[in-house]
N, C-alpha and C positions, 0 to 999 in steps of 0.2 A: 307749641314749638318754642324753644329757648331762643333768646335774642343773641345776636353776635356779641353783644357787650358781656354776656355771661362767660364767654370764652376768649376774653381779651381781643375781641374784634378780628379774630382769624377766621378765615372761611374753612369749612370742614376738609376741603381737599388739601390745603396747606398744612393743616394739623396732621392729616394722614400721611402726607409726604415727609413730614418731619420724623415720623415714626418708622416709615419704610420708603426711602427715596426711589426705590425701583418699581413703584406702582405703575400699572399699565393705565394710560389715559382712557382706555376703553371702559374702565370702571365708571367713568363720569356718565356714560350712557345708560347705566342701570337706573330705572325709575325709582323714586323714593317709595318707601313703605310706610303706610299709616299704622303704627303699631297698635293703637287703640282699636281701630277697625278690625285688624287681624285677630286680636285677642277676643273681641266680641263675637267674631265669626266662629273661632274655635270653641268658645264657651257655648254657643248655640248648638254646635255639633255634639258636645258632650251631654247637653240637656236632653237630646232625643233619645239617648240610652241605647243599650244593646251594642254588641260587638259581632262582627261577622267572623267568628272564629269557629274552627272545627272543634268538635267535642271528642273526648277520649272515652271509650266505653269503660264503665266501672269494673266489669268482670275482666278476668284474665283471658288473654287470647291464647288458645292452645296451638302450639306448633306441631306440625305433622312430622 
């Protein structure tokens, strides 16, 4: 995490309000996301391989 000194000692909520003063205070109730953990989880899913996609037959489908 970066320190508040890196952003002129402003809390993130005040920085967001400067950009958009009409923000709903309910946004403060959203839990923080650990982006490193989220990225690791998504990368582990990609390593499993395979996709659950339907395949299209190679031959033509004849219409009646």
